[in-house]
N, C-alpha and C positions, 0 to 999 in steps of 0.2 A: 504494499500499500504506499503510495507516494504522499508527499505533504499536501498535494492537491486532491486528496481522496474525496469521493462523493460524501455528501453529508449523511446520507441514509446508512443505517446499519445493514449491510448485506450479509448473506450467508457465506461463511468462510472463517478461517482462523485469523485472528488479529494479534493475539498475544504470542510473543516469540520467546522461547525458552531454550533454544539450542541452535546449533549450526554444524554441518549442513542440515537442510530441512529433513524432517522425519520421512517424508515421501521418498527420499533418496536412499534410505537404508534397505538392505536386502539380506537374504540368507547366504548369498555368495561370500559375505565377509566373515561368516561364522568360523571357518577354520582358523583364520588369523586371530579372531577374538579369543577362541579357546586357547590358542598357543600363548597369547599374552597373559591370560588368566592363570595359566599353568607355569608361568615364569615369575621370578622375583620382580618386585615393582621397579619401574624405571624412575630413578630419582627419589626424592623424599617428599612427595606430595602428601598432604593430609588425607586421612581415610574416613569416609562416612558410610553409614548403613541406612538403607531405605527399606521399610517393610510395608507392603501393600495389603490392606484389609478391604476387600471389595464388596462388602455388604452394606446395604442401606435399608431404612424402613420404607422409603419411597424414592422413586427417581424424579429429580427436579426436571422441569420442562426445558431447562437450559443446559442440562448436564450431558456431556459427551464422554465421560470416563467409563472405564470398564467396571460396572457395578452390578450387583444382583440383589433383587428384592424377593420377598416371600420365600425365604429359605428356612428349612427346619434345622433342628439341633444337629442331626446327623450330617447334614451337608456342611454346616459350619465346622464341625469337628474334623471331617475329612480334609477340608481346606487347611485348617490350623495344623493338622498332622503333616500335610505336604509342605507347608511353610517351615515348620521345624526341621523337616528333612533337608530342605534347601539350605537353611542356615548351617546345618551340620556339614553339608558338602562345601559350602562357601568358606567355612572356617578352616578347611583343609587346603584351600587353594594357595599356591605359592605366592600369588599376588598380594596376599595379606602381609607377607614379609615381616611378621611379628609386630606390625604397627597396631597401636591401640585405636579404637574408634574415637575420633575427635567430636563427631556429631552423629546422632541417630534421629531418624524421622519416621514416625508412624503415620502413614497417609492412607487415603482411600478414594472412593467409598467413605465409609464411616468407621474408623477404628473403634470409636466408643460404642459401636453396635454390640461388641462383645460384652458378655456379662462379667461381673467382678470375678466369679469363679474361673471363667475362661481366660480372663486376663492374668490372673494369678498363675494358672497352669501354664499359660504361654510364656510368662516371664521365667518361671522355674525351668522349663524345658530349654529355652533359649540360653539361659545362663550356664547350661551344661557345655555349651559350645563356644559362646562368645560372652564378653563382658563389656559394659559401657559405664562401669563405675567411675572411670576417670574422664568421661566425656564432658566437654564444656557446655553441651546443649543436648537435651533429649526432648524432642517436640512430639506432641500428640494432638491430632486433629479431633475435634468433638462436634457433634450435632446436639444442640441443647436438650432436645426431647429424649435423648438416650441416656442422659446422666442421672445419677442418684448420688446421695451423700456417700454411700459405701463405695460406689465406683470411683468417685473423685478421690477419695482417700486411697484407694488401691493404686490409682495412677501416680499419686504423689509418693506414697510410701513403698509400694512394691515394685513398680516399674521405674521409679526414680525420675519421673517427668519433671523437667525444669521449665519448659515452655509449653503452655497449653493454648491452643488456638481454637477459638469458639466461632463456629460458622453461624453468625446471627443473620447476616445479609440485609435484613430490614426488620423494623420493629412493628410494622403494621400488619395485623392479622389478615386483612383482606388481600394485601399484596403477597404475603407469604402463601396463602391458599391458592391464589391465581397462578403463581409461579411453581406450584407443586412442592413447596417445602413441607417437610414432615412435622416441623415444630411450629408452635405459636408463641406469642410474646410472653405469656405467663410462664412458660417453661424456661425462657431465657432468665427471668428474674429468680426463679427457684434455683436454677443451676448456679447463678452468680453468687448466691449466698454460700453454697457449698464450696465453690471455687475460692472465694475470699477466705473462708475458714481454713482451707487447706494450705494457704500461704505459698502459692507457686511463685518462684522468683520473677517469672515473666508470663503475663497473660495477654494474648492478642485477640482482638475482635476483628472478624471479617465483615465487610459490607460490600454491596454491589450497587454501583451507580448505573441506573438505566433499566431496572427490573420492570416488567410489564405492569402498567398501572401506576407507576411512580409519578410524582408531581413535585414541583418546587416546594410546596408546603410540607409534603411528606418527607422530602429529603432534609429540609431544615430541622424537622422534628427528629429524624434519625440522628443527626449530628448532635443535637441538644441532649438526647438520651444517652448517646455514646459518651459525651463529656461528663455526664452525670455519673456514669459507671466508673469512669476514670481508669481504663485499662492501661497496661504498660505500653501497648502499641495498638495502632489501628491500621488495618490493611484494606484498601479500597480498590476493587477491580471494576473496570468498565465493562458492562455487559456486552458480550459478543455472541455470535450465532454460528458456532462450528457446525460442520456437517454431523448428521446422526444425533441431533437432539429433537425433542418433540416439536419445539417451535420451528426449527429450520426445516423439518420434514413437512410441516403444515404449509410453510411459506413456499417451498419448492413444489410440493405436490398439488396444492390447491391454488397456487399463484395468488395468494393473498398478500396484502400489504404487511410489511414488518410491523409488529406491535411494539418493538423496542425503540426507545428514544434515539434520536440521531446523535452523531458524534459530537457536534458542537454543544448540544444540551448536556450530554454525559460529562464532557470536559468542564463545562461550567459548574456542574454539581461537584465534581472533584475539586475544582479550584475553590469553591465556597467552603468545602470541608477542610481543605488544607489551611485556608486563611483563618477559619474559625477555630480550628484546633491549635493553630499557632498562637492565637490570642489567648488560648487556655493553657499555654505553656509547652505545647508539643513542638517537635522539630522534624523537618523533612529527613527521612532516612533513605528513601528511594522514590521512584515514580509512583509507587503504590502505598508507601508506608510512612506513617508519622509515629514518632516515639516520644514518650513523656520525659524520660531521663536518659539521654544518650550515654552517660557514664555508667549506667546500670544495665542497659539493654543492648545486646549485640545479637546479630543473627548469624550464628555459626554456619548453619545449613546453607543459607543464601550466600554469604560472603565467601566461604570456602569453595562452594560450587562455582560461583562466578569467577573465581580466580584459578579455575582449572584443577580442583582437587579430584581425587578418586572417590567414586561413590559405588558401592556394591549394592545392587538392587535385587530385592527378593519379593516374591509374590507375582501373581498373574499380571502380565502386560507392563511390568515396571521397567523403567529406564535406568541404565547404569553407565558409568564411565570409568575405565581403569587402564592405566599404562598407555594412555593415548588412543584408546579405541572406545567406540560407543556400542552399546548393545541394548536390546529389549527382549524380555521374556515373552514366551508364546502368549497369545491373547485369548485362547480357548480354554475354558475351565477344565474340561475332561482331559485335554491334551496336557495341560500344566500338571494336573494331579497324577496322571498315569506316567508321565515322564519321570517325575520324582519318585514315584513308587517303584520304578524300575532302576532307581539309583543314578539317574543322569540329571544334569542341570538342564532346565527347561528353556534354553536359549532359542529365540524365535527369529531374530534378524539383527544385523549389526552394520557398522560402517567403520572403515579405517581412514580417518581424516588425514590430509596432508598437514605438514607443519604450518602452511599458510592458512589452512582452514581452521586450525586451532587458534591462530592469531585472530582471525575474523571472529570466531566464537567468543573469545575472551573480550575483544573490543566491544562487541555489541551488548554482551551481558553486563559489562562494567558500566557502560553508558546508562543502563537502566537505574543506576544509583543517582544519576544526575550530573556526574562529573567524571573526567577521565584524565589520568596522568600519562602523557606521552612518554616521559622518561622511563616509567615502569615497564611499559610494553616494549619500548625500543631496546631496553637492556635484556628483557626476558627472551625476545624473539629476534634480536639482532636486526632490527628494521628501522624504518623512518616513518612513523605513523603520520606525522604532520605532512610530509611530502606525498606519501602514498595516497591519501584521500584529501589533498589540498583543495580540490574543486568542491568537494562535498562540505568540508568545514566552512569554506567561504560562502557557499550557497545558503547553508543553515544560519550562518552569522548574518548574512544580508536579509534573511527572512525573519530575523529576530528570535530564532529558536535556540541559539547558543551564544556564549561570549568566550573570547579567548582568555586564558589565564596564563600565569608565568610558565607553567609546565604542561599545559594541555587545554582543555575546554570545560566549560560548565554550562549546562542547559539552563535556559531561562524557564520561568514557570510555564510558558506556552510550550516550550520544547519538552519539558518534563511531562506535561499532560498528554502529549501525543507521541511519546518516545518510541513506541512499538512501530508506528508508521514511518519513523525515520530510519530504522535499522536496515531494511532491504537494500538501501543505497550502498551498503558495505558488502553485500553479497557478491560472489563471483557471478559473471554474466549468465552462466548456465543455470544458476539457481534463482534468478529473478523471474517472477511471473509463474513459477511452478507451484503446484498445490503444496502447502506447507506440511500438512499431516498425511 
C-alpha cells in the first residue's frame, strides 16, 4: 500500500510483521530449515519461545488466525499433548545451543481458554523440558470472559507470567456483539479486579480502532475508560480486513460495501488516543503502543524480535525464526497432531532469506517503533542505509511523514499513524504488489 492509498478499507493485509512476504514461503526451503535447526546457533542472538493455543469461545468476525471453537475436553487434551511433545523435540535441537529463553509468549487463539487445571498441567509438563525462570518477559494473551480469580492466580504464580495482555478491543457491548467478540464489558471489569490483585509487573490493554459500529463518541469513551483503568501499556490496532474473515468473505462474496471505517477516520481515532493518553502521562513506544512508565515497561518479545532474535515457534501454524531462516508449522490440526505423535517436528513451509532480505526485514520492523538509527544497521549489515533508500527518505520527508535526525530518521505523528503503508517502498521489486499472506 502506497502513501496515496485509497481511503476505503479494502480486503487484504495491511499490517506487516515480516519480510519477505509470507506468500513467498514454501516447502522447498524445509531441508535447509531442518539443517539449520539441527546445527548450533549462528552467532549469539537472543532466544525466544512462542506457544500457540488455538482455541476460542467464538470466532470474531474480523479474525483470520488459525483458531477452533466448540471443542471438547478430549480435543483440547490431544492438542496440549502434541504441544508438549513438540516442546520436548525442540528442547533437543542443536539450535538451542544451551541458550536460556530471554522471552516467552503464549499466543492464540485464546491461551486463557485453558482451565486452571490444564494450565497447571501444561506448565508442569513443559518445565520437564524447558525453563523460563530467568526470562525477562513471559507474556500471556487473555480474553476477559475466560478469566477467573483462580486462573489469574495460576498465570501469575504457576506459569510465572510477567506481562498479561487483555484483549478488550472496545468497551461497548453493542459493538462487541456486532463484531463477534465473546466477552462483554462486565467481564472486563470483573477480570480487572483479579488482575490488579495478582500484581502483574506489566498489564497491557488491546483496543481496535475502526470496529464495525464504532463512532467518535464511542471511541472517546473507550479512551476515557482505558485511562480510568490505568494499565501499564495500551496497544491500538487499526482494523483491517484480511482474507478469510467473516467480514471480508461477506464483502467479496456479496459485493457489499465495507462496514469498516476508512483509513483517515481510523488514523484520526488513533491520533486522538495517543494525544489523550499522552496528556494522562503515557509515552509513545511504537506505532501501536503507549506506555505509562517507560522505565518500568519494556517489550522483550517485540524488541528482540524486531532486532532479529531467534524465536522457536511451537503449536499449529506458528511462525519461527532461527539461525537466519524462517519457518511455519503445518496449518492443519490433524496433520500437526499426527506428525508429532509420530515423533517428527510439524514443519509446514519455510524461507531462507538472503543477507539483504534480513537487512530489509530489520529496517522495516524497527521503523514501526517510530525511529531508526542508520549507524546501527550500517554496522550490523555493512551497508549504507541512508544512500540505499535516499529517494524514499527524501520523499517521506517532503510529505511530512518523517524528519531527519543526527543518526537516522524519526517518523512524524502522521508517519507513525500510517507506518505499515510506508514499508512496501523498502521491499525488493519482486515483492511489491504480491499478496502478503
